[in-house]
C-alpha positions as CSV (number, residue, x, y, z in Angstrom):
1,M,-28.6,22.8,6.5
2,L,-29.4,23.8,10.1
3,I,-25.8,24.2,11.0
4,L,-24.9,26.1,7.8
5,G,-28.1,28.3,8.0
6,G,-27.5,29.0,11.7
7,S,-23.9,30.0,11.1
8,L,-24.8,32.3,8.3
9,M,-27.7,33.9,10.3
10,A,-25.3,34.4,13.2
11,I,-22.8,36.2,11.0
12,L,-25.6,38.4,9.6
13,I,-27.4,39.1,12.8
14,L,-24.6,39.6,15.3
15,P,-23.3,42.9,13.9
16,I,-26.8,44.3,13.7
17,Y,-27.6,43.1,17.2
18,G,-24.3,44.5,18.5
19,A,-25.0,48.0,17.0
20,V,-28.5,48.1,18.5
21,V,-27.2,47.0,21.9
22,A,-24.4,49.4,21.8
23,D,-26.8,52.3,21.1
24,F,-29.0,51.2,23.9
25,L,-26.2,50.9,26.5
26,T,-24.4,54.1,25.5
27,P,-26.6,56.5,27.5
28,I,-26.4,54.2,30.5
29,T,-22.7,53.0,30.6
30,G,-21.0,55.4,28.2
31,R,-19.8,54.6,24.6
32,R,-16.6,52.9,25.6
33,N,-18.2,50.5,28.1
34,A,-21.1,49.8,25.7
35,V,-18.6,48.8,23.0
36,L,-16.7,46.6,25.4
37,I,-19.9,44.8,26.5
38,V,-20.9,44.2,22.9
39,A,-17.4,43.0,22.1
40,F,-17.5,40.6,25.0
41,G,-20.9,39.3,24.0
42,A,-19.7,38.8,20.4
43,F,-16.6,36.9,21.7
44,I,-18.8,34.6,23.8
45,A,-21.2,34.0,20.9
46,T,-18.2,33.2,18.6
47,L,-16.9,30.7,21.1
48,I,-20.3,29.0,21.3
49,L,-20.6,28.9,17.5
50,G,-17.1,27.6,17.1
51,W,-17.7,24.8,19.6
52,L,-20.8,23.8,17.8
53,L,-19.1,23.7,14.4
54,W,-16.2,21.7,16.0
55,R,-18.5,19.3,17.7
56,L,-20.9,18.7,14.9
57,I,-18.6,18.9,11.8
58,L,-14.8,19.1,12.4
59,A,-14.5,16.4,15.2
60,P,-16.6,13.8,13.3
61,V,-14.6,14.4,10.1
62,Q,-11.3,14.0,12.0
63,A,-12.5,10.9,13.7
64,L,-13.6,9.4,10.3
65,A,-10.2,10.2,8.9
66,A,-8.5,8.5,11.9
67,K,-10.8,5.4,11.4
68,A,-9.9,5.3,7.7
69,E,-6.2,5.4,8.5
70,H,-6.7,2.6,11.2
71,I,-8.5,0.4,8.6
72,R,-5.8,1.1,6.0
73,E,-3.2,-0.2,8.4
74,G,-5.1,-3.4,8.8
75,G,-7.5,-2.6,11.7
76,A,-11.1,-3.8,11.9
77,P,-13.9,-1.3,11.1
78,T,-15.6,-0.2,14.3
79,P,-18.5,2.3,14.9
80,M,-17.6,5.9,15.7
81,D,-18.3,7.4,19.1
82,H,-20.0,10.5,17.7
83,Y,-21.2,11.1,14.1
84,G,-22.1,14.8,14.3
85,T,-24.7,15.8,11.7
86,P,-26.9,13.1,10.1
87,E,-25.2,13.7,6.7
88,I,-21.8,13.0,8.2
89,G,-23.2,10.0,10.0
90,E,-24.5,8.6,6.7
91,L,-21.1,9.2,5.1
92,A,-19.2,7.6,8.0
93,Q,-21.4,4.6,8.0
94,A,-21.0,4.2,4.2
95,V,-17.2,4.4,4.6
96,L,-17.2,1.8,7.4
97,D,-19.5,-0.5,5.5
98,M,-17.4,-0.2,2.4
99,A,-14.2,-1.0,4.4
100,E,-15.8,-4.0,6.0
101,V,-16.9,-5.4,2.6
102,L,-13.4,-4.8,1.1
103,Q,-11.8,-6.5,4.0
104,S,-14.2,-9.4,3.7
105,R,-13.4,-9.8,0.0
106,E,-9.6,-9.7,0.7
107,M,-10.0,-12.4,3.4
108,A,-12.1,-14.5,1.0
109,V,-9.6,-14.2,-1.8
110,R,-6.7,-15.1,0.5
111,G,-8.6,-17.9,2.1
112,Y,-9.6,-19.3,-1.3
113,T,-6.1,-19.0,-2.6
114,D,-4.6,-20.8,0.5
115,H,-7.2,-23.6,0.2
116,V,-6.7,-24.1,-3.5
117,T,-2.9,-24.1,-3.4
118,H,-3.0,-26.4,-0.4
119,E,-5.3,-28.9,-2.2
120,L,-3.3,-28.8,-5.4
121,K,-0.1,-29.8,-3.6
122,T,-1.2,-33.4,-3.2
123,P,-1.8,-34.2,-6.9
124,L,1.3,-32.3,-7.9
125,T,3.4,-34.3,-5.4
126,A,1.9,-37.5,-6.9
127,I,2.6,-36.4,-10.4
128,R,6.2,-35.5,-9.5
129,G,6.7,-38.9,-7.8
130,A,5.3,-40.8,-10.7
131,A,7.3,-38.9,-13.3
132,E,10.6,-39.4,-11.3
133,L,9.9,-43.1,-11.1
134,L,9.4,-43.2,-14.9
135,E,12.6,-41.3,-15.4
136,G,14.4,-44.0,-13.5
137,D,12.9,-46.8,-15.5
138,E,15.7,-48.2,-17.7
139,S,13.2,-49.9,-20.0
140,L,11.7,-46.7,-21.2
141,S,12.5,-45.4,-24.6
142,D,14.3,-42.1,-25.1
143,E,11.1,-40.5,-26.2
144,A,9.2,-41.7,-23.1
145,R,12.1,-40.5,-20.9
146,R,11.9,-37.1,-22.5
147,M,8.2,-37.0,-21.9
148,A,8.7,-37.9,-18.2
149,K,11.3,-35.1,-17.9
150,T,8.8,-32.7,-19.4
151,I,6.2,-33.7,-16.8
152,V,8.7,-33.1,-14.0
153,G,9.5,-29.7,-15.4
154,A,5.8,-28.8,-15.8
155,E,5.2,-29.9,-12.2
156,K,8.0,-27.7,-10.9
157,R,6.6,-24.7,-12.8
158,A,3.1,-25.4,-11.4
159,E,4.5,-25.4,-7.9
160,R,6.3,-22.1,-8.5
161,L,3.0,-20.6,-9.8
162,L,1.2,-21.8,-6.7
163,S,3.8,-20.3,-4.5
164,A,3.6,-17.0,-6.4
165,A,-0.2,-17.1,-6.0
166,R,0.2,-17.5,-2.2
167,Q,2.6,-14.7,-2.1
168,I,0.5,-12.2,-4.1
169,A,-2.5,-13.1,-1.9
170,A,-0.4,-12.4,1.2
171,A,1.0,-9.2,-0.3
172,R,-2.5,-7.7,-0.6
173,M,-2.8,-7.8,3.2
174,P,-1.3,-4.7,5.1
175,E,0.8,-6.7,7.5
176,H,4.2,-5.1,7.0
177,R,3.6,-1.9,9.0
178,G,6.7,-0.2,10.4
179,N,9.9,1.6,9.4
180,V,13.3,0.5,8.2
181,T,16.5,2.1,7.0
182,L,17.7,1.2,3.6
183,V,20.9,-0.3,4.9
184,E,18.9,-2.6,7.3
185,A,16.6,-3.7,4.5
186,V,19.5,-4.9,2.3
187,S,21.5,-6.6,5.0
188,G,20.4,-10.1,3.9
189,L,20.6,-9.6,0.2
190,K,24.4,-9.8,-0.1
191,T,24.3,-13.3,1.5
192,K,21.3,-14.5,-0.5
193,F,22.7,-13.2,-3.8
194,P,26.6,-13.6,-3.7
195,T,27.0,-13.3,-7.5
196,I,25.9,-9.7,-7.7
197,T,27.7,-6.7,-6.1
198,I,25.2,-4.6,-4.1
199,E,26.0,-1.0,-3.3
200,V,23.9,1.2,-1.0
201,H,23.9,5.0,-1.1
202,S,22.1,7.1,1.6
203,G,21.7,3.9,3.6
204,H,20.3,5.7,6.7
205,Q,17.3,6.9,4.8
206,V,14.2,5.8,6.8
207,L,11.5,4.1,4.6
208,P,7.9,3.7,5.9
209,L,7.7,-0.1,5.5
210,A,8.7,-2.9,7.8
211,R,11.9,-4.7,7.0
212,S,9.9,-7.9,6.2
213,G,7.9,-6.2,3.6
214,L,10.7,-4.3,1.9
215,A,12.8,-7.5,1.9
216,V,10.1,-9.2,-0.2
217,V,10.2,-6.4,-2.7
218,L,14.0,-6.3,-2.9
219,V,14.4,-10.1,-3.2
220,H,12.1,-10.2,-6.3
221,L,13.9,-7.2,-7.9
222,T,17.4,-8.7,-7.2
223,E,16.3,-12.1,-8.5
224,N,15.2,-10.5,-11.7
225,A,18.5,-8.6,-12.0
226,V,20.6,-11.8,-11.4
227,E,18.6,-13.9,-13.8
228,A,19.0,-11.2,-16.4
229,G,22.8,-11.3,-16.0
230,A,23.4,-8.2,-14.0
231,R,26.7,-8.1,-12.0
232,R,26.2,-4.9,-10.0
233,M,23.1,-3.3,-8.4
234,V,22.9,0.2,-6.7
235,L,20.3,1.1,-4.2
236,Q,19.7,4.7,-3.2
237,G,17.2,6.4,-0.8
238,G,16.1,9.9,-0.4
239,Q,13.4,12.3,0.8
240,D,11.6,15.2,-1.0
241,E,8.4,17.2,-0.7
242,D,6.4,14.2,-1.9
243,G,7.8,11.8,0.7
244,A,10.4,9.1,0.9
245,W,11.7,7.3,-2.2
246,M,14.3,4.8,-3.2
247,T,15.8,3.5,-6.5
248,I,17.1,0.1,-7.5
249,E,19.4,0.2,-10.5
250,D,21.4,-2.6,-12.1
251,D,23.8,-3.0,-15.0
252,G,21.9,-5.8,-16.8
253,P,20.7,-5.7,-20.4
254,G,17.7,-3.6,-19.5
255,I,14.0,-3.9,-20.5
256,S,12.9,-3.2,-24.0
257,A,10.5,-0.4,-24.8
258,G,7.9,-3.0,-26.0
259,N,8.0,-4.9,-22.7
260,A,8.3,-1.9,-20.3
261,A,4.5,-1.3,-20.2
262,Q,3.9,-5.0,-19.2
263,V,6.5,-5.8,-16.7
264,F,4.2,-5.3,-13.7
265,E,1.4,-7.5,-15.2
266,P,1.0,-10.9,-13.5
267,F,2.4,-13.9,-15.5
268,F,4.3,-11.7,-18.0
269,T,7.8,-13.1,-18.4
270,T,10.4,-13.3,-21.1
271,R,12.0,-16.3,-19.4
272,R,9.2,-18.8,-19.5
273,D,11.4,-21.5,-21.0
274,M,13.8,-21.1,-18.0
275,G,11.1,-21.5,-15.4
276,G,10.1,-17.8,-15.0
277,T,6.6,-17.2,-13.6
278,G,6.3,-13.5,-14.3
279,M,4.9,-12.9,-10.8
280,G,7.9,-11.2,-9.1
281,L,7.2,-7.6,-10.0
282,A,3.4,-8.2,-9.6
283,I,4.0,-9.3,-6.1
284,A,6.3,-6.4,-5.4
285,K,3.7,-3.9,-6.8
286,T,0.8,-5.4,-4.9
287,L,2.7,-5.4,-1.6
288,L,3.7,-1.8,-2.0
289,L,0.2,-0.7,-3.0
290,A,-1.2,-2.3,0.1
291,H,1.1,-0.2,2.2
292,G,0.8,3.2,0.4
293,G,3.7,2.8,-1.9
294,Q,4.2,2.8,-5.7
295,I,6.8,1.3,-8.0
296,S,7.6,2.4,-11.5
297,L,10.2,1.8,-14.2
298,D,12.5,4.7,-15.0
299,E,13.8,5.4,-18.5
300,V,17.6,5.0,-18.5
301,D,20.2,4.7,-21.2
302,S,21.5,1.3,-20.0
303,G,20.5,-1.3,-17.4
304,T,17.3,-1.1,-15.4
305,R,16.2,1.3,-12.7
306,F,13.0,0.9,-10.6
307,R,11.8,3.8,-8.4
308,I,9.7,3.2,-5.3
309,R,7.8,6.1,-3.7
310,F,5.9,6.1,-0.4
């Protein structure tokens, strides 16, 4: 209120003060010199007022924005050097406290996930070993052998779910900061997925995500395309007024309208009987959100097309 009130009072008083001073100085210095003196004084007063507004309002707001960007990129919340007015100081402290709480929650979730998945490995390994021994027992009946095979399959699915849980916890952390061109990001896909033809258009488009992060996203999308029976996939990048973007399109059977709204939900899958976990697209979406990106499913006449924006 002091800053705003002082600024408004200065705007109100300076013209009146200038007119009074000009009238007073005119008989002494002449009208022209009096106007120049008043103009110079108004210029100095404006500089002082501008410096005060920059120091007390603009600079702290810019510093807070820089702190928020630093925290978004994975940095630790640290106190600001100068808070300006008490109101901006309270806002800045609230933002920093909120960021610290959110980071603590993220670390707690990741730590808990890592601990649980690690602890569950031992009993799962024991279950797999026992089931494999039972499968090899020639004295077992066919029904018992089928049951042992079911146990092995369930153990493998549980291991895949644990792996997906570790990946989605890791995806929430903003660790993949950087830039990569589209052609660099897909360089390893053709080797990893030899059964699908991968084409890249506008391959030199720079995307604001490290190669390691974009590789995670592309691997999950390509896996889904291959498992759905796609034989060809086209990746294209571009830039518009909203920022960088890329599309991933395949010639597979596509996604039905009934499933389109659920494809990004964790554990949603139409291939559960084939070992699908339904976590691939959830991991991709989580990783992109942690780095300022978004992924959506486009409506197309045939096949499937995902769009990523940064």
